[in-house]
N, C-alpha and C positions, 0 to 999 in steps of 0.2 A: 941836515936837519939838526937842530939844537937838542941836546940831551935833557935840558931843563925846560923844555917847551911847556910841559904841564906842571903847574906849580903845586897843586894839591887837589884832593877830592873835596869839592865844596858842597855837594848835595847828593843824597841817595834817595831814590824814589822807591816807594813800597806800594804796590797795588792793593786796594781794599775794595770790598763789596759793600760794607756797611761803615760809612765814614764816622758816624757818631759813636758807634761801638769801638772802632779803632782809636778815635781820639781819646775816649775814656781810658783805654788800655795804656796808650803811650803817655798820656798826661797824668792820670791818677794812679796807675799801677807802677809804671816804670819811672815816673817822676820827672819826665822831660818837660821843658818849658814850651808852651804853645806860643808861637810868635803871632800867627794869624791864621784865619781859615776863610774859605769861600764855600760856595755850594758844593763844589766837587773836590776840594783840596784842603789840606791842613799842613802847616809848616811848623816844625819843632826845631829848637836849638839843642845841640848836643856837643858842648865844648868846642865850638868852632866848626862843626859839621852840621849842615841843615838836613833834616829828614823831611821828605815830602810824602805824605799819605795822599793818594789820589784814586778817584774812581777812574778806571781805565777808559780811555777814549775809544779804543777798539778792542774787540774780543781777543785778538792775538796778544794783548798785553795783560790779560786777566790773571794769569798764573806765573808771570815772570817776576821773581823777586830774588835778590841776592841775600846770602846769609850776612846779617850784621852782627859783628862781635862787639858787645858792649863791655868796655874795660871797667872793672870794679876793683876796689881795694881789698875787700874781704868777701870772697866768693861764697863761702859757707853761710855767712850772715845774710847776704843778699838773696841767696838761694832759699834759705829758710823763710825770709820775709815774703818772697814771691810765691812760694808754695802755700803760705798762709793766705795769700790773696787769690788762690785758686788758679795760678798760672800752671799750665800743663808742661811739664818737663819730659824730655825724651830720655834723659839720663841724669844721674847725680853728678856733682862736681868730681872731676877726676883729672889726674895728671896726664897730659898728652905729650909732654917732652921735658927732658932734663938736659940742659946744655950748660956746662960749667957749673956755676953756683946759682943757676936760675931754673926754677920749675914753672912750667906753664900749665895752668889748670883751666878747664872748660866745663860748661854744662849747657846743653842745648835745650831750647824751649820753643813752644808754638805761641804765636800771637793770636788774636781773635779771628784773624783771617786765614789761619792755618799756615802762615809763613814761618819758616824755621829761622831762629836767631840763636845767639849764644851769649853767655857771660864768659868773660876771659879775665884771668888774674895771673900776674907774674910775681912769683915769690922768690926772694933771695934765700938760699939755704946754706 
C-alpha cells in the first residue's frame, strides 16, 4: 500500500440540529465564507478545507463531531472578539506546549450546536 495514498483532508462534517442558526454562527461570528447551501447542508471554505454543516441523516450521527482547531494569528485578539459575540468558551487562551522556540496556545469553545472546537495559535518565542 502506498504511504501517500491519502493526499489531504478535504472536508470535515459537523452535525447540526438547527442549520440556519449554525450557518449564522460559522458565517457571521467565525467569518467563514459560505460556498452554498441546500435544505439540509451548508458548505464553507476554510483556507482549502471545506466544512460541511449537515442535518444528520440518521440518529446515530446526531452527536458525532470532531474537534476542529481553527488556526489564528493572534489568539487573544480573536478570543476577545468572540467573547464579545457571546461565544461560549470552555477556557481562556493558554499554553499547551513549548517545544524549542515555539509555544502552542489553545482556547476551546462551543458552537451553537454544542460541538466543541478550539482556536490554536503557534508563537515563536
